[in-house]
C-alpha beads as a LAMMPS data file, in Angstrom:
LAMMPS data file: protein, C-alpha beads

98 atoms
97 bonds

1 atom types
1 bond types

-500.0 500.0 xlo xhi
-500.0 500.0 ylo yhi
-500.0 500.0 zlo zhi

Masses

1 110.0

Atoms # bond

1 1 1 384.893 -372.364 443.318
2 1 1 386.802 -369.080 443.501
3 1 1 389.755 -368.780 445.795
4 1 1 389.693 -366.055 448.409
5 1 1 391.762 -363.533 446.449
6 1 1 389.592 -363.962 443.324
7 1 1 386.475 -363.571 445.463
8 1 1 387.718 -360.355 447.080
9 1 1 388.749 -359.012 443.665
10 1 1 385.216 -359.744 442.383
11 1 1 383.768 -357.859 445.375
12 1 1 386.096 -354.924 444.625
13 1 1 384.869 -354.876 441.003
14 1 1 381.253 -355.078 442.210
15 1 1 381.840 -352.042 444.448
16 1 1 383.358 -350.108 441.540
17 1 1 380.455 -351.034 439.286
18 1 1 377.631 -350.191 441.718
19 1 1 379.252 -347.752 444.138
20 1 1 378.564 -344.653 442.065
21 1 1 374.798 -344.631 442.582
22 1 1 373.076 -344.365 445.947
23 1 1 370.149 -346.414 444.615
24 1 1 372.484 -349.424 444.709
25 1 1 372.976 -349.251 448.481
26 1 1 370.876 -352.335 449.243
27 1 1 372.809 -354.432 446.682
28 1 1 376.134 -353.214 448.066
29 1 1 374.997 -353.803 451.642
30 1 1 373.845 -357.337 450.747
31 1 1 377.271 -357.947 449.162
32 1 1 378.976 -356.682 452.331
33 1 1 376.912 -359.044 454.522
34 1 1 377.577 -361.968 452.166
35 1 1 381.306 -361.239 452.171
36 1 1 381.289 -360.930 455.969
37 1 1 379.649 -364.377 456.269
38 1 1 382.146 -365.943 453.855
39 1 1 385.048 -364.434 455.791
40 1 1 383.571 -365.734 459.062
41 1 1 383.716 -369.238 457.570
42 1 1 387.292 -368.629 456.391
43 1 1 388.629 -367.285 459.721
44 1 1 386.290 -365.956 462.399
45 1 1 389.039 -364.553 464.657
46 1 1 388.762 -360.752 464.471
47 1 1 392.235 -360.381 465.999
48 1 1 393.943 -362.257 463.162
49 1 1 391.505 -361.684 460.286
50 1 1 391.846 -357.941 459.752
51 1 1 389.712 -358.043 456.615
52 1 1 386.819 -359.507 458.620
53 1 1 387.292 -356.879 461.311
54 1 1 387.347 -354.094 458.690
55 1 1 384.143 -355.424 457.119
56 1 1 382.520 -355.512 460.557
57 1 1 383.448 -351.881 461.177
58 1 1 382.094 -350.820 457.782
59 1 1 378.868 -352.710 458.487
60 1 1 378.449 -351.420 462.045
61 1 1 379.544 -347.841 461.452
62 1 1 379.306 -346.505 457.882
63 1 1 376.387 -348.674 456.751
64 1 1 374.334 -347.974 459.857
65 1 1 375.077 -344.225 459.678
66 1 1 373.969 -344.239 456.035
67 1 1 370.740 -346.111 456.867
68 1 1 369.945 -343.758 459.734
69 1 1 370.565 -340.560 457.778
70 1 1 368.844 -341.727 454.579
71 1 1 365.745 -342.796 456.533
72 1 1 365.471 -339.234 457.873
73 1 1 365.757 -337.790 454.354
74 1 1 363.928 -340.234 452.063
75 1 1 363.739 -337.838 449.095
76 1 1 367.150 -336.233 449.412
77 1 1 369.034 -339.373 450.406
78 1 1 372.429 -339.333 452.081
79 1 1 375.031 -338.935 449.326
80 1 1 378.006 -338.117 451.534
81 1 1 377.219 -340.998 453.927
82 1 1 376.827 -343.276 450.901
83 1 1 380.238 -342.178 449.599
84 1 1 381.763 -342.855 453.041
85 1 1 380.225 -346.338 453.076
86 1 1 381.447 -347.121 449.550
87 1 1 384.888 -345.692 450.267
88 1 1 385.292 -347.792 453.416
89 1 1 383.999 -350.956 451.766
90 1 1 386.382 -350.406 448.821
91 1 1 389.279 -349.765 451.231
92 1 1 388.489 -353.018 453.050
93 1 1 388.819 -355.004 449.842
94 1 1 391.865 -353.072 448.613
95 1 1 393.615 -353.693 451.931
96 1 1 392.803 -357.402 451.739
97 1 1 394.227 -357.675 448.194
98 1 1 397.658 -356.329 449.191

Bonds

1 1 1 2
2 1 2 3
3 1 3 4
4 1 4 5
5 1 5 6
6 1 6 7
7 1 7 8
8 1 8 9
9 1 9 10
10 1 10 11
11 1 11 12
12 1 12 13
13 1 13 14
14 1 14 15
15 1 15 16
16 1 16 17
17 1 17 18
18 1 18 19
19 1 19 20
20 1 20 21
21 1 21 22
22 1 22 23
23 1 23 24
24 1 24 25
25 1 25 26
26 1 26 27
27 1 27 28
28 1 28 29
29 1 29 30
30 1 30 31
31 1 31 32
32 1 32 33
33 1 33 34
34 1 34 35
35 1 35 36
36 1 36 37
37 1 37 38
38 1 38 39
39 1 39 40
40 1 40 41
41 1 41 42
42 1 42 43
43 1 43 44
44 1 44 45
45 1 45 46
46 1 46 47
47 1 47 48
48 1 48 49
49 1 49 50
50 1 50 51
51 1 51 52
52 1 52 53
53 1 53 54
54 1 54 55
55 1 55 56
56 1 56 57
57 1 57 58
58 1 58 59
59 1 59 60
60 1 60 61
61 1 61 62
62 1 62 63
63 1 63 64
64 1 64 65
65 1 65 66
66 1 66 67
67 1 67 68
68 1 68 69
69 1 69 70
70 1 70 71
71 1 71 72
72 1 72 73
73 1 73 74
74 1 74 75
75 1 75 76
76 1 76 77
77 1 77 78
78 1 78 79
79 1 79 80
80 1 80 81
81 1 81 82
82 1 82 83
83 1 83 84
84 1 84 85
85 1 85 86
86 1 86 87
87 1 87 88
88 1 88 89
89 1 89 90
90 1 90 91
91 1 91 92
92 1 92 93
93 1 93 94
94 1 94 95
95 1 95 96
96 1 96 97
97 1 97 98
């Protein structure tokens, strides 16, 4: 069983590996939801668990914006919204690893 810091570092590496291609959005989003659930088990208090709160914001804001925009442009995609999502998700993990 990984400790929390190792787990977050693995998520960070996952983001770096898959965050360059918009086709990987669903895998990244699934990883975000999985990480959110694991953090909820660790400490569900959004006031004290800033990492959990940051993940929630990335899920509720950047991920949902990406899904909305990309559904309107199925062929073209939403590269800038994808980059925003990846950037926020990466920042969440980087912040947590400090």
